[in-house]
Each structure stands twice: as structure tokens, then as C-alpha cells.
N, C-alpha and C positions, 0 to 999 in steps of 0.2 A: 504494500500500500504506500502510495506516494505521500511524503510528509509535506504539509502546507508551510510555505515559507513566507514570513511577513516581510513587507518592504523595509529596507534598512532605516528609512526615515521614521517609521513607527517605533522601531527599537530605540532610536535616538531620543524621540519625544518621551517615551516611557522612562528612559534613564534620566532625562532632565527633570521629569516630574518627581522621581524618587529623590533626586538631588535637592530640589527645593524643599521637599518634605523633611529630609534629614536636617537641613540647615535650620528650619524653624522649630524642630524638636530641640535643637541646641539653644536657640534664642529663648524660647519659652522655658526650657529647662533651667537656664541660668536665672531667669527672673524668679522662678518658683523656689529654687534651691537657695539663692542668695537672700530672698525676702525672708524665708524661714530662719536661715542662719543669722541674718542681721537683726531680726526682731528678737531672737534669743540672746543676742549680744548687746541689745539696747541701743542700736544705731538709730539716729534720728532720721526723719523723712527727707530732709535736705541732703544729708550725706548719702542716703540710699539712692536718691535721684542722681547724684553725681556719679556714683559707681555704675548704676544702670545705664547712664548715658555715655560712659567712657567708650563702650564698644563702637558707638556711632562716629566718634572722632577718627578712629582707625579706618572705619568703613568708608567715611567720606574721602579720606586721603587716597584711597586706591581705586575709586570708581573710574575716573578718566584714564589713569595709567592702566587699569584693567582692560578698558576698551582698546587702548593703544596696543597693549601686549597681545590681546586676542587678534587684533588686525595684523600684527607683525608676524607672530609665530604660531597662531592658530588657537581658536577657542578650546579645542579638545585638550591640548597640552596644558593650557593655563588653568582650565577647570580642574584637571587632575592635581596639579601642583597646589592649588588653593585648598583642596580637600585634605591633602596630606598634611599641610602646614597647620590648619586649625585643629585637625584631629589630634595631632601630636601635642599641641598646646593644652587641649582639654585633658589629655591622658596624664600629662606631667605636672600640672599646676594644682596644688591643693586649694580648697575653698576655705579661707579663714578671714572673716570680716574684720579682724583686728590687724591683719597684715595688708594695709590699704595699698601701699606702693606695689607690692607683688600682684595684687588683684588688678590694679590699674594697668600695669604692663601687660598682663595676660589678656585682659579684655581688649586692649589696643591691638595686640598681635592677632587675636581671633578676628577682630573687626577688619584689619588690613587684609588678612587672608580671605575672608568671606566677601570683601569688596570686589574681588576679581570674578566672582561667580556669575552675577547676572549679566554684565557685559559679555562675558564668554558665552553664556547660554544664548543670548540674542544673536551673537555672531554665528554660532553653530546652527541655530534654527533658521536664520536667514539663508544659510547655505543649503540646508536640506529640505526645507518645507516650501512647496509651491504657494503662490499668492492666495489661491482659493481655499487653502487649508490653514492659513496662518492664524485666524481668529481663534479657532478651537484648539489649535496646537499650543499657542501661547497661553490661552486660558487654562488648558489642562496642565501645562508645565507650572504656571504660577499658582494654580489651585493646590499644588503640592505643599505650598507654604501653609495653607490653611488646614489641610489635613494633618500636616505635621504638628501645627500648633494645637489642633483638637486632640490629637493622640497624646501630645505632651501634657496638656491640661488634665486628661483622663487618667493617665498612668503614673506620671512622675510624682504627684503629691503622695501617693501610696508608697512609691519607691523611697522617697525621702523619709517617710514615717517609719518604714521597716529597716532600711539600710543606711539612712543618713544622707545629708546633702551631697557628700563627695561621690556617692554612687551614681548620681545623675551625670557627673562629668565622665566617669568611666563608661557608662552606657552610651553616651553621645560619641565618645572616641571610638568605641567598637562599631557603631553604626557608620561613622565616617570611613573607617578602614574597610568595611564590607562594600560600601558603595564604590570606593576607589578601585577595588579589585574588579568589580563589575564593569566600570567604565574603561579600565585598562584593557579588559578582555574583549568587550563588544563594541566600543566606539571606534570610529574611523573618520577620516576626512572624506568628503563626498567626491565622486568622480566628476570631472569638469564636463558640463553639458555643452554640446556643440549646436544645440537647437536654438535658432535665433530668437524665438519667442521666449524661451526659457531664460536666455541670457538677458534679454531686454527687461524681463521682470525681476532680474536679480536672483533667480533661482537656478541652482545647479552650478553656480560659479564659485570658485574659491575666492574668498575675499582678501587674500593675502597680497598686498601690493608688491612684495619683493619677488615672489615666484609666480604664482598662478594669476595674479592680476596684471601681469605684464602683457600688454595687448600688442599684437602685431598689426601694424597699419600699412596697407599697400601704398606704395609711392608710384610715381609716374612710369618708371622703367620696369615695373612688374616686380621689383624687389620688395623688401619690407623693412620697416624700422620698428624699434621697440620703445615704448614709453611706459613709465611707471606711474600708476595711479597715485595721486597725492590726496591726502586728507584735507578737505576744504574747511579748515578750522574757522576762518573768518566768517564764511557763509553760515556755518552751523551756529556760531555764537550770536549772529545778528538776524537769525531767522525767526519771524513771529510764530510760525507753526511749531518750531522747536520749543520756543518759550511757552506756548500753550501746553505742551506736554510737561515741561519742567514745572510749571505752576501747579498742575493737577497732580503730578507725582509728589510734590512737596506736601500738598494737602492730604492726599491719600495716606502717606506714611506718617504724617503728624498724627492723624486719628488712629491709625493702626498701632503705632509704637506706644502711644499714650495708653491705649487700652491693653495692649499686650503686656506692658511692664507694670501697669498700675491696677488692672482688674483684680489680681490677687489681693492687693491691699484694700481695694474697695469692698470686696466680698468679706475679707477678714475683719477689717476695722471700721469700714463705713456702714456695713450691714450686720456685723457681728455674726458672720457665717463661717463655718469651718470648710475649707476646700475639700478636706477628706470626707466630710459628711454630706457634701452637695451631690455626690454621685456623678452620673453622666451629664447632668444639666450644665456643669461648668464648661464642657467642651462644645456646647451648642453654638456659641458665637462663631467659632472657627469652622465648625462643620457646616454652618450656614454659608460661610464664605466659600468653602469648597464647592458646595452645590450651586450657588449663584454665579460663581466664576465660570463654571462649565456651561451653565444655562446661557450666560452672556455670549460665550464663544460660539455656541451652536446657533443662537438667534442671529448673531452678526453675520456668520457665514451664510446662513439661509437667506437673509435679506440681500446680501451682496450677490450670491450665485444665482438667485432667482430674479435678480434685477428689480427687486421691489423698491429698494433705495440705493442711491449711490454709496460708494465707500465713505465719502465725506459725511453725508447725512446719517449713515448708520453709526459712525463713530460719535457724532454729536448727540444723537438721540439717546444712545445707551449711556454715555457719559453724564448727560444731564439728568436722566431719570435716576441713575445710581446715586449721584452726589446730592441731589435735592432731597430725596427720601432719607438718605443717611443724615443730612443736616438736622432734620426734624427729630429723628430718633435720638441723636446725640444730645440735643438740647432738652429732650424729655427725660433722659436717663436718670438724673439725680432726684426726680420727683417720685420715682417708683422705689418704695422702701421695702419691698419683699424680694425674695430670690427669684420668683417667677417674673415679676415686673422687670427686674434688672437684667435677667437673662434674655427676656424678650426684646427689650430696647437695644441692648448691646448686639444681639443677634441680627436684628433688623438693620442697625447701623452698619455693621461689618459686612452683612450679606449684600446690601445695595452698593456699598463701596466696591466690593468685588465685582458686582455687575458692571460698574463703571469702568473697570479695567478693560473691558471689551471695547471701550472708547479710546482712552488716552494711552494705555499700555501697549496695545498692538500698533499704534500709530507710528512708532519708531520705524517699523518695517514697511509701512505704507509710503512714508515720505523719503526714506533713505535706506533701502535694502542693503546696498553695498556697505554703508557705514552704520548699520544697526547697532553694533557693539559700541561704537564711539558715541552715538546719540544717546544710547541707553546709559553709558557712563556719565555723560553730562546730566541727564535727567535724574539718574539715581543718586548723583551727588547732592542734588537738591532734596531728594527724599531722605537722604541720610542726615543732612543738616536739620531736617524736620525732626529727626530722632534726637539729635543733640539738643535742639531748642525745646522741643515738646516734653521730653522725659525729664530733663533737668528743671525746666520751668514748673512742671507739675509738682515736683518735690518741694520747690520753694513756695508755691501757692498753698500746698497742703500744710507746710510747716507754719506759714503765716496764719492760715485758717485755724490750725490747732491752737495757736497762741490766743487767737481771738475768741474761739468757742470752747476751748479746753479739751476738745476731743474731735474725732472725725465722723461722728454720728450725724451731725447736722447736714441737711441737704445744701445749705449755704456753703459748707466747706468744699463741696464738689461741683457747685454750679459753674464756676468759671473754668474748671478743669475740662468740662464737656462742652461748654458753649463756645469756647475758642475754636476747636475743630469744626463745630457746627457752622459758624459764620464763615470760616475758611472754605467749606464745601460750597456754599452759595456763591462766593466770590469766584472760585475756581471754575465752576460750571459756566459762569458768564464769560470768563476769559476763553474757555474752550469753544464756546458757541461763536465768539467773535473772530478768533484767529486761527483755528485749526483747519486742516485740510486732509483729505484722504489721497490726494494726488502725489505722485512721485516728484520731488523737487530737487533731489540730488542725484546726478548721474554717476 
């Protein structure tokens, strides 16, 4: 009987999905393990915010270099190197809230290593995935973040309870090592397509300017000359469609990182709920992101392939719906004082933010398939700055609120925490409506 063989691009997409899943197990895992260890050690909210935000300083520094490295030596190699580096850091560094310098250095290293991941993924997917499959491929890949976060929220609090906070680091390092072996064995660079339509769409091309992107141009005597593709840095940084992506990436990650890093504190101290006692409900916000991210990708590809809407209108529609609904859910969150209400609002907010990714997040490959990793690096730098600002600012807001109200039980203590990303969502959706496009603008 003949074995069915899946196209290689499906293998690549599945592996990148698992990649993002493991990365977000690590991020959620650190926030859970550190929150429990820091609370036991009596660390205040402001200092907790500083440590939790340290990751994003390293992450911001390596976004654009990550896109450049993926462009120069290949996303496949850079992705593998990144995973090996952060996995080793998790395996070797102990979790001790009293050793602040060591924790800061470790989180910076993990942040730098993981900063290469998403620019590399976008470079790889732009090489392997044809235009009509990009929405659902990118949505599936990025939805791994949310499934990983959901799995982390479900499993890791119990792991901390029975094995201690350090066990989270070891489990994450083991997952990273296993994925690295899978990627090393099954990933490869794509064959260069000679089909003119595929090349024009930016599909099937190697994006490396040194080797495969060297294009032969016919000259008058029938000979050929070779030119090397140059990265149009100036055009990228002054492009309004790129800035529309950047603004929305900032807002998306501001909301995501604030909730990811501070939901454990909100449940534990704001609502007096034990994460261990909440059961599977605590994973619902991230599970909802996983579901809505894939719904957004399927809907976007359906609208585009059936010619119901143009690429531009599809991106704007899904981005607007996602961000506007999320803004109302975020601003309503502190008024719900039960576990059911809090889980519902946070699930609604994160779910519709994930739906919005079928708008702005796929847009990198619409406007610049050849430079998808570079544009993703620029965009994700803004998203990472949102993590630095949002996570640290939240700690300061809560510390100030705790001083004013003596505890974190009051809705007033959390209102500004959730209203800031709510207002940002409305602003960002307007920017995307005005300046984004689904047309290719970089050759």
C-alpha cells in the first residue's frame, strides 16, 4: 500500500506552529513560576514588573538583527540557533528572586535568543507558502502561541505546586531541545521555483540576497549580468502601510503581554482566587485565542480566494472587528468581580485580538514577501517595546494603587491597567483603516 506523503510546506507550517507553542509555554511558565516564587519572597509589585519586563529588552534588541540574519543566512538556521540558545539558558539558570542580577541577565539572554524566532518564521513561511494559503498558514503558526500559553496556564501551576518553581525551567528546556531535534531533522530550504507567476508572488524563491536572490539579467548581447538584491531600508522605515502594521503590532502585544504577565496576579490578589483551584477555566483566554486565530485565517483566505473582498478590504475588516470588540472587553474586565466574569472578559478580549491578527499580522507578506522577515523584525520590535512599557508600567500602576487603596481588591486598582490597552485598540484600528494596504509595495 502506497504511503501518503504530505507536501513539505505543510511539514514546515506544523513545525513552526509547534515552535511558537513551545516559546509561549516558556513565557507563561516564567510568569507563573516567578510570580509564585517572588510572592513567597515578599517582592513588591514594582520590582516584579521590572523583572517580568526584562525579557522584552533583550527581545527588542534582536528583532531587526533577527530579520537581517534570516535574510542573510536563512531563517531555518537562525531559528535552530535561537532555540538552542534559550533552551540552554533555561536549563542552566536557577530561579531565585533574591538573586536579581542573575535573573536579569538570564531573562535578557532568553529575550535576545527568542527575538530571532518570529522574523525567521516569517522568512521561512514567505519562502514556502503560496499567497492563497498565507492567511491560514500564518494564523495556524501564530495560534501556537496561544495554545502554548493555554497549556502552560493549565499544567504549570500544578507542576510548581508539586515540584517547585525550578521544575518549570527544566520542563521548558526539555521541550526546546525536543523541538530543535525535530527541526534539524525535517526542515529544509525550499527549492527555487522557476515558474514566473510563483516568482512574481514571492513564493518559491529563496530570499537570501547573497546566493539565491542573485538574479541574472539579460543584456543586449545575449549575455547576463548578476545583481544582488538590496534591502530597501529607507522605503521600509518611511512606508505608511508598514507603520500601520507597526502601530497595530504594538497595541496587540501591549494587551497580550499585560494580560499574560499580570493575569496570574489579578486572579490571585485582585480576585482572591487560587490558580491551582481554578481548574481548566484559567486556560480559556489563551484557548480562545487559539480558536479565533485559526477562524480569522480561514475566513480571510475564503474571502480572498472566492473574490468576495479584496486583500486590502479583508485585512481591514478583520483587523477592525478584532480590535474594536477587544477594546470593549478590556475596559469591562475590572468590573467583573467573579472568576466567571473575569475569564469571560479576558477570553473575549484575547480571542478578538487574535482574530485581528488575520488583518495586520499577515500583512507583512502581502506588502513585502521578499522582505517579510525584515518587516516582521521592525514590526515586532514595536510589539516588544509594548512589552517593556506595558509590563513595567502595570507594576508601577498597581504599586501606586496598592498604596492608595491598601490592597489590590478594588476595581479602581485595575481600571487603568485594562483601559490603557482598550483605548490603544480603538486608536490602532483607525490607523489600520486609514493607511494599510493588501497590495505588494516592495519588489
